[in-house]
PyMOL commands that place a pseudoatom at each C-alpha (Angstrom):
pseudoatom trace, name=CA, resn=UNK, resi=1, chain=A, elem=C, hetatm=0, pos=[0.000, 0.000, 0.000]
pseudoatom trace, name=CA, resn=UNK, resi=2, chain=A, elem=C, hetatm=0, pos=[1.047, 3.545, -0.684]
pseudoatom trace, name=CA, resn=UNK, resi=3, chain=A, elem=C, hetatm=0, pos=[1.365, 6.036, 2.087]
pseudoatom trace, name=CA, resn=UNK, resi=4, chain=A, elem=C, hetatm=0, pos=[-0.147, 9.414, 1.102]
pseudoatom trace, name=CA, resn=UNK, resi=5, chain=A, elem=C, hetatm=0, pos=[0.560, 12.641, 2.906]
pseudoatom trace, name=CA, resn=UNK, resi=6, chain=A, elem=C, hetatm=0, pos=[-2.543, 13.347, 4.955]
pseudoatom trace, name=CA, resn=UNK, resi=7, chain=A, elem=C, hetatm=0, pos=[-2.468, 17.136, 5.067]
pseudoatom trace, name=CA, resn=UNK, resi=8, chain=A, elem=C, hetatm=0, pos=[-5.765, 18.899, 5.769]
pseudoatom trace, name=CA, resn=UNK, resi=9, chain=A, elem=C, hetatm=0, pos=[-7.675, 20.051, 2.712]
pseudoatom trace, name=CA, resn=UNK, resi=10, chain=A, elem=C, hetatm=0, pos=[-7.694, 23.686, 3.762]
pseudoatom trace, name=CA, resn=UNK, resi=11, chain=A, elem=C, hetatm=0, pos=[-3.928, 23.969, 4.167]
pseudoatom trace, name=CA, resn=UNK, resi=12, chain=A, elem=C, hetatm=0, pos=[-2.052, 24.968, 1.034]
pseudoatom trace, name=CA, resn=UNK, resi=13, chain=A, elem=C, hetatm=0, pos=[1.536, 25.857, 0.646]
pseudoatom trace, name=CA, resn=UNK, resi=14, chain=A, elem=C, hetatm=0, pos=[2.102, 29.366, -0.652]
pseudoatom trace, name=CA, resn=UNK, resi=15, chain=A, elem=C, hetatm=0, pos=[0.011, 32.507, -0.578]
pseudoatom trace, name=CA, resn=UNK, resi=16, chain=A, elem=C, hetatm=0, pos=[-3.625, 32.454, -1.585]
pseudoatom trace, name=CA, resn=UNK, resi=17, chain=A, elem=C, hetatm=0, pos=[-4.430, 35.089, -4.189]
pseudoatom trace, name=CA, resn=UNK, resi=18, chain=A, elem=C, hetatm=0, pos=[-7.801, 36.687, -4.683]
pseudoatom trace, name=CA, resn=UNK, resi=19, chain=A, elem=C, hetatm=0, pos=[-8.662, 36.746, -8.392]
pseudoatom trace, name=CA, resn=UNK, resi=20, chain=A, elem=C, hetatm=0, pos=[-11.862, 38.758, -7.968]
pseudoatom trace, name=CA, resn=UNK, resi=21, chain=A, elem=C, hetatm=0, pos=[-10.157, 42.145, -7.937]
pseudoatom trace, name=CA, resn=UNK, resi=22, chain=A, elem=C, hetatm=0, pos=[-10.544, 44.973, -5.499]
pseudoatom trace, name=CA, resn=UNK, resi=23, chain=A, elem=C, hetatm=0, pos=[-13.799, 46.259, -4.094]
pseudoatom trace, name=CA, resn=UNK, resi=24, chain=A, elem=C, hetatm=0, pos=[-13.348, 49.582, -5.892]
pseudoatom trace, name=CA, resn=UNK, resi=25, chain=A, elem=C, hetatm=0, pos=[-13.252, 47.931, -9.302]
pseudoatom trace, name=CA, resn=UNK, resi=26, chain=A, elem=C, hetatm=0, pos=[-16.305, 45.835, -8.431]
pseudoatom trace, name=CA, resn=UNK, resi=27, chain=A, elem=C, hetatm=0, pos=[-18.230, 48.936, -7.406]
pseudoatom trace, name=CA, resn=UNK, resi=28, chain=A, elem=C, hetatm=0, pos=[-17.201, 50.697, -10.613]
pseudoatom trace, name=CA, resn=UNK, resi=29, chain=A, elem=C, hetatm=0, pos=[-18.426, 47.754, -12.677]
pseudoatom trace, name=CA, resn=UNK, resi=30, chain=A, elem=C, hetatm=0, pos=[-21.742, 47.681, -10.818]
pseudoatom trace, name=CA, resn=UNK, resi=31, chain=A, elem=C, hetatm=0, pos=[-22.203, 51.442, -11.309]
pseudoatom trace, name=CA, resn=UNK, resi=32, chain=A, elem=C, hetatm=0, pos=[-21.566, 51.044, -15.030]
pseudoatom trace, name=CA, resn=UNK, resi=33, chain=A, elem=C, hetatm=0, pos=[-24.029, 48.169, -15.234]
pseudoatom trace, name=CA, resn=UNK, resi=34, chain=A, elem=C, hetatm=0, pos=[-26.669, 50.103, -13.300]
pseudoatom trace, name=CA, resn=UNK, resi=35, chain=A, elem=C, hetatm=0, pos=[-26.198, 53.174, -15.505]
pseudoatom trace, name=CA, resn=UNK, resi=36, chain=A, elem=C, hetatm=0, pos=[-26.661, 51.202, -18.707]
pseudoatom trace, name=CA, resn=UNK, resi=37, chain=A, elem=C, hetatm=0, pos=[-29.620, 49.296, -17.243]
pseudoatom trace, name=CA, resn=UNK, resi=38, chain=A, elem=C, hetatm=0, pos=[-31.436, 52.539, -16.466]
pseudoatom trace, name=CA, resn=UNK, resi=39, chain=A, elem=C, hetatm=0, pos=[-30.459, 53.933, -19.862]
pseudoatom trace, name=CA, resn=UNK, resi=40, chain=A, elem=C, hetatm=0, pos=[-31.719, 50.779, -21.600]
pseudoatom trace, name=CA, resn=UNK, resi=41, chain=A, elem=C, hetatm=0, pos=[-35.116, 51.143, -19.945]
pseudoatom trace, name=CA, resn=UNK, resi=42, chain=A, elem=C, hetatm=0, pos=[-35.690, 54.888, -20.074]
pseudoatom trace, name=CA, resn=UNK, resi=43, chain=A, elem=C, hetatm=0, pos=[-34.128, 55.988, -23.367]
pseudoatom trace, name=CA, resn=UNK, resi=44, chain=A, elem=C, hetatm=0, pos=[-36.074, 53.798, -25.834]
pseudoatom trace, name=CA, resn=UNK, resi=45, chain=A, elem=C, hetatm=0, pos=[-39.401, 54.250, -24.040]
pseudoatom trace, name=CA, resn=UNK, resi=46, chain=A, elem=C, hetatm=0, pos=[-38.991, 57.984, -23.643]
pseudoatom trace, name=CA, resn=UNK, resi=47, chain=A, elem=C, hetatm=0, pos=[-37.726, 58.378, -27.179]
pseudoatom trace, name=CA, resn=UNK, resi=48, chain=A, elem=C, hetatm=0, pos=[-40.639, 56.357, -28.507]
pseudoatom trace, name=CA, resn=UNK, resi=49, chain=A, elem=C, hetatm=0, pos=[-43.359, 58.489, -26.917]
pseudoatom trace, name=CA, resn=UNK, resi=50, chain=A, elem=C, hetatm=0, pos=[-41.580, 61.819, -27.390]
pseudoatom trace, name=CA, resn=UNK, resi=51, chain=A, elem=C, hetatm=0, pos=[-40.764, 61.225, -31.039]
pseudoatom trace, name=CA, resn=UNK, resi=52, chain=A, elem=C, hetatm=0, pos=[-44.267, 59.926, -31.754]
pseudoatom trace, name=CA, resn=UNK, resi=53, chain=A, elem=C, hetatm=0, pos=[-46.000, 62.949, -30.291]
pseudoatom trace, name=CA, resn=UNK, resi=54, chain=A, elem=C, hetatm=0, pos=[-43.618, 65.810, -31.003]
pseudoatom trace, name=CA, resn=UNK, resi=55, chain=A, elem=C, hetatm=0, pos=[-41.562, 64.766, -34.015]
pseudoatom trace, name=CA, resn=UNK, resi=56, chain=A, elem=C, hetatm=0, pos=[-43.705, 62.559, -36.195]
pseudoatom trace, name=CA, resn=UNK, resi=57, chain=A, elem=C, hetatm=0, pos=[-47.222, 63.795, -35.385]
pseudoatom trace, name=CA, resn=UNK, resi=58, chain=A, elem=C, hetatm=0, pos=[-46.368, 67.355, -34.349]
pseudoatom trace, name=CA, resn=UNK, resi=59, chain=A, elem=C, hetatm=0, pos=[-43.586, 68.527, -36.645]
pseudoatom trace, name=CA, resn=UNK, resi=60, chain=A, elem=C, hetatm=0, pos=[-43.847, 66.188, -39.622]
pseudoatom trace, name=CA, resn=UNK, resi=61, chain=A, elem=C, hetatm=0, pos=[-47.645, 65.767, -39.574]
pseudoatom trace, name=CA, resn=UNK, resi=62, chain=A, elem=C, hetatm=0, pos=[-47.720, 61.961, -39.987]
pseudoatom trace, name=CA, resn=UNK, resi=63, chain=A, elem=C, hetatm=0, pos=[-50.884, 60.027, -39.189]
pseudoatom trace, name=CA, resn=UNK, resi=64, chain=A, elem=C, hetatm=0, pos=[-51.187, 58.150, -35.924]
pseudoatom trace, name=CA, resn=UNK, resi=65, chain=A, elem=C, hetatm=0, pos=[-50.530, 54.752, -37.545]
pseudoatom trace, name=CA, resn=UNK, resi=66, chain=A, elem=C, hetatm=0, pos=[-47.443, 55.998, -39.382]
pseudoatom trace, name=CA, resn=UNK, resi=67, chain=A, elem=C, hetatm=0, pos=[-46.086, 57.707, -36.286]
pseudoatom trace, name=CA, resn=UNK, resi=68, chain=A, elem=C, hetatm=0, pos=[-46.338, 54.435, -34.304]
pseudoatom trace, name=CA, resn=UNK, resi=69, chain=A, elem=C, hetatm=0, pos=[-44.263, 52.676, -36.927]
pseudoatom trace, name=CA, resn=UNK, resi=70, chain=A, elem=C, hetatm=0, pos=[-41.513, 55.284, -37.221]
pseudoatom trace, name=CA, resn=UNK, resi=71, chain=A, elem=C, hetatm=0, pos=[-41.318, 55.871, -33.464]
pseudoatom trace, name=CA, resn=UNK, resi=72, chain=A, elem=C, hetatm=0, pos=[-40.882, 52.124, -32.925]
pseudoatom trace, name=CA, resn=UNK, resi=73, chain=A, elem=C, hetatm=0, pos=[-38.035, 52.053, -35.449]
pseudoatom trace, name=CA, resn=UNK, resi=74, chain=A, elem=C, hetatm=0, pos=[-36.372, 54.943, -33.635]
pseudoatom trace, name=CA, resn=UNK, resi=75, chain=A, elem=C, hetatm=0, pos=[-36.744, 53.151, -30.282]
pseudoatom trace, name=CA, resn=UNK, resi=76, chain=A, elem=C, hetatm=0, pos=[-35.176, 49.966, -31.684]
pseudoatom trace, name=CA, resn=UNK, resi=77, chain=A, elem=C, hetatm=0, pos=[-32.255, 51.981, -33.051]
pseudoatom trace, name=CA, resn=UNK, resi=78, chain=A, elem=C, hetatm=0, pos=[-31.843, 53.553, -29.594]
pseudoatom trace, name=CA, resn=UNK, resi=79, chain=A, elem=C, hetatm=0, pos=[-31.705, 50.079, -27.997]
pseudoatom trace, name=CA, resn=UNK, resi=80, chain=A, elem=C, hetatm=0, pos=[-28.958, 49.054, -30.393]
pseudoatom trace, name=CA, resn=UNK, resi=81, chain=A, elem=C, hetatm=0, pos=[-26.986, 52.228, -29.721]
pseudoatom trace, name=CA, resn=UNK, resi=82, chain=A, elem=C, hetatm=0, pos=[-27.179, 51.680, -25.952]
pseudoatom trace, name=CA, resn=UNK, resi=83, chain=A, elem=C, hetatm=0, pos=[-26.080, 48.052, -26.361]
pseudoatom trace, name=CA, resn=UNK, resi=84, chain=A, elem=C, hetatm=0, pos=[-23.164, 49.070, -28.573]
pseudoatom trace, name=CA, resn=UNK, resi=85, chain=A, elem=C, hetatm=0, pos=[-22.090, 51.705, -26.042]
pseudoatom trace, name=CA, resn=UNK, resi=86, chain=A, elem=C, hetatm=0, pos=[-22.281, 49.158, -23.224]
pseudoatom trace, name=CA, resn=UNK, resi=87, chain=A, elem=C, hetatm=0, pos=[-20.134, 46.676, -25.131]
pseudoatom trace, name=CA, resn=UNK, resi=88, chain=A, elem=C, hetatm=0, pos=[-17.623, 49.426, -25.943]
pseudoatom trace, name=CA, resn=UNK, resi=89, chain=A, elem=C, hetatm=0, pos=[-17.381, 50.590, -22.323]
pseudoatom trace, name=CA, resn=UNK, resi=90, chain=A, elem=C, hetatm=0, pos=[-17.164, 47.029, -20.990]
pseudoatom trace, name=CA, resn=UNK, resi=91, chain=A, elem=C, hetatm=0, pos=[-14.465, 46.129, -23.526]
pseudoatom trace, name=CA, resn=UNK, resi=92, chain=A, elem=C, hetatm=0, pos=[-12.362, 49.169, -22.640]
pseudoatom trace, name=CA, resn=UNK, resi=93, chain=A, elem=C, hetatm=0, pos=[-12.864, 48.601, -18.919]
pseudoatom trace, name=CA, resn=UNK, resi=94, chain=A, elem=C, hetatm=0, pos=[-11.679, 45.005, -19.224]
pseudoatom trace, name=CA, resn=UNK, resi=95, chain=A, elem=C, hetatm=0, pos=[-8.606, 45.923, -21.250]
pseudoatom trace, name=CA, resn=UNK, resi=96, chain=A, elem=C, hetatm=0, pos=[-7.773, 48.704, -18.786]
pseudoatom trace, name=CA, resn=UNK, resi=97, chain=A, elem=C, hetatm=0, pos=[-7.901, 46.271, -15.863]
pseudoatom trace, name=CA, resn=UNK, resi=98, chain=A, elem=C, hetatm=0, pos=[-5.610, 43.795, -17.625]
pseudoatom trace, name=CA, resn=UNK, resi=99, chain=A, elem=C, hetatm=0, pos=[-3.142, 46.587, -18.434]
pseudoatom trace, name=CA, resn=UNK, resi=100, chain=A, elem=C, hetatm=0, pos=[-3.113, 47.687, -14.790]
pseudoatom trace, name=CA, resn=UNK, resi=101, chain=A, elem=C, hetatm=0, pos=[-2.641, 44.107, -13.624]
pseudoatom trace, name=CA, resn=UNK, resi=102, chain=A, elem=C, hetatm=0, pos=[0.319, 43.424, -15.945]
pseudoatom trace, name=CA, resn=UNK, resi=103, chain=A, elem=C, hetatm=0, pos=[2.466, 46.320, -14.699]
pseudoatom trace, name=CA, resn=UNK, resi=104, chain=A, elem=C, hetatm=0, pos=[4.337, 44.188, -12.176]
for i in range(1, 104): cmd.bond("trace and resi %d" % i, "trace and resi %d" % (i + 1))
show_as sticks, trace
zoom trace
């Protein structure tokens, strides 16, 4: 029979590193996520109703059915813009954190 070293499971040799990052970076990420969540909800809905009433029906004189259609297109474009901005900010934030971590 082989004799294995019976060290406790919780004891490791060497320092234990925390790969989650600091609390400040976590808070910054959560603030960014919260900002884009609020923007994703409010911007398309607000843009839909405002553009329908003031732009398409008020200024351009479209009928009610046409204004629904064009306002919905504008709201969908706004959703895509917010998503693209979120991806851009998240990508740059991730590359910035890796640059800061590699300056050892």
